[in-house]
N, C-alpha and C positions, 0 to 999 in steps of 0.2 A: 442439797449437798453443802456442808459448811465451808466457808472460805477460810483460807489460812491467814495467820497473823505472823508470818515469818519476818526475818530481818529484811528481806528484799521483796516483801509482798507489795503488790500494786505498783511495781516499777517497770511495767512492760514498755511503756513509751518513754519514761523518764531516763532510763539508763541505756537506751538504744543509741547506736552510733549514727551519725549523720549520713546523708546520701553521698556515696562514693568516698566514705571515710572509714571503711571497714579495714581490718587487718591490724598488723602490729603498730605500736605507738611510734611516732616519728622520733628520730634522734634529736631534732631541734628542741623537743620538749625537755630533754634532760640538760640542755646547755643553757637554759634560762637561769639567771642568778636571782635568788630571793634573799632579801635582807630583813632584819628585824624592823618592824614598823611599816613594811609594805602592805598595801591594801590589795587583797586578792579575792577573786570570785571562785566559789567552789562549784565545780561541774564534774560529776563522776564520769570516768572513762571506762566503759564496759570491757575494753580489751585487757585491762589490768585489774584483777580482783583484789590483789593485795593492797592494803592501805586505802580501801574505798570508804567513803563517808557513808553514814546512815542516810536514808532517803530524806530525812528532815532537813539536812544541811545542803542538799542539792539545790543550787541556785542562790545560796546565801553569800553574803559578802562579809569578810572578816579581816583581821589584822594579824600579820605574822608575828609570833612571839618567840619562836624557836626554829632554828635551821639545823638539820642533820644532813649527812651525805645523800640520802635518797628520799627524805621526807621533810615536811615543814609542819610546825605547830601553829594552829590558827585559833584566834579568839573570836567566838561568835556569840552574840547575845540572843538568848532564847526567851520568849515570853512564856512564863509559867504562872498561871493564875493572874495575880495583879502586880507582878514584878518581873524584872529582867534578870535572868541568871547568866553569868559569864561562863560559857562552856568552852573548854579547851580541847580541840580535836586535833589529832595527829594524822596527817594525810600524806600520801606519796605525791610527788610533784606532777604525776600524770593527771591528778584530779584537781589541780588548781591552776589558775592563770592570773596574770596581773589585771587588776580592775581598771576600767577606763572612767570610773565615776568622778575622779578628780581632774581629768584632763581639761575640761572646760574651765575650771577654776585656775589651773596652772597657766593656761593660755591667757586668761584675763589678767592674771598677775603680771605676766610678761608684757602684754600690750600696755597696761597701766603704767608700768615702770618706764617703758619707752616714751610714752606720752608725757610723763612727769619730767623726765630728763630733758625732752625737747622744750617743754613749757618753761622750765627753769632757765634754759639757755636763752630763750627769747624774752623772758621776763614777763610772761602773761600767766593768768590763772586758767586752769583747765578743770572741768568737772569730771572726775573719774568714777562717779557713782553710776550704777545701773538705773535706767529709767523705766517707768511703766510703759507697757505697750498701749499706745494711744488708739482711740477709736478711729475708724476710717473716715476720710473726708466725705461730706454729704454731696450728693449730686441729684439732679432731676432727670427723670426719664421723660423724653419728649416723644410725642406720637408721630412726628415727621420721620424720625429715624426708625422707630419701632412700630411698624404697621401691624395690626393684628392679622393673624393667618387663620384660615379655616382649615381644619384637619378632617379628612374623611378617610374611611378605610379603603384599602386597595381592593378592587373587585376581584373575585375568585375566578381564575381562568384555568382551563385544562387544555393542554396541548398534547394530543395523543397521535 
């Protein structure tokens, strides 16, 4: 039997709602403010079929370029052949959420600024660059602490 090539083909697990997350969309979803330039993650919500993204865009991250009362326009880059095409998709707010991909960077900027201000006040130099993860320190395993153990299987017993 031939398989279908429909718009929502092969989305059985992709578009399903999470455990104990079934039912109508929460009101807090509509109260989130989106601004042009925000980075958002696209995750389709099966409770709202209107404004749902194509399955290709599910799980992608893009930048908001347009905001309307009930939807946002998102720019996503798609690999087609040997180039990146800028795709502009319009999605309802139920299908997008703010991305946390820049949170680590923003936290690092804040801590670096605080360290810079503190160093300037004390008059010392501080290195704000990220460093490599160094290899672990070497150690020697001694036989006094680590005595070899003989392992044997437990004998089979029946108690009836």
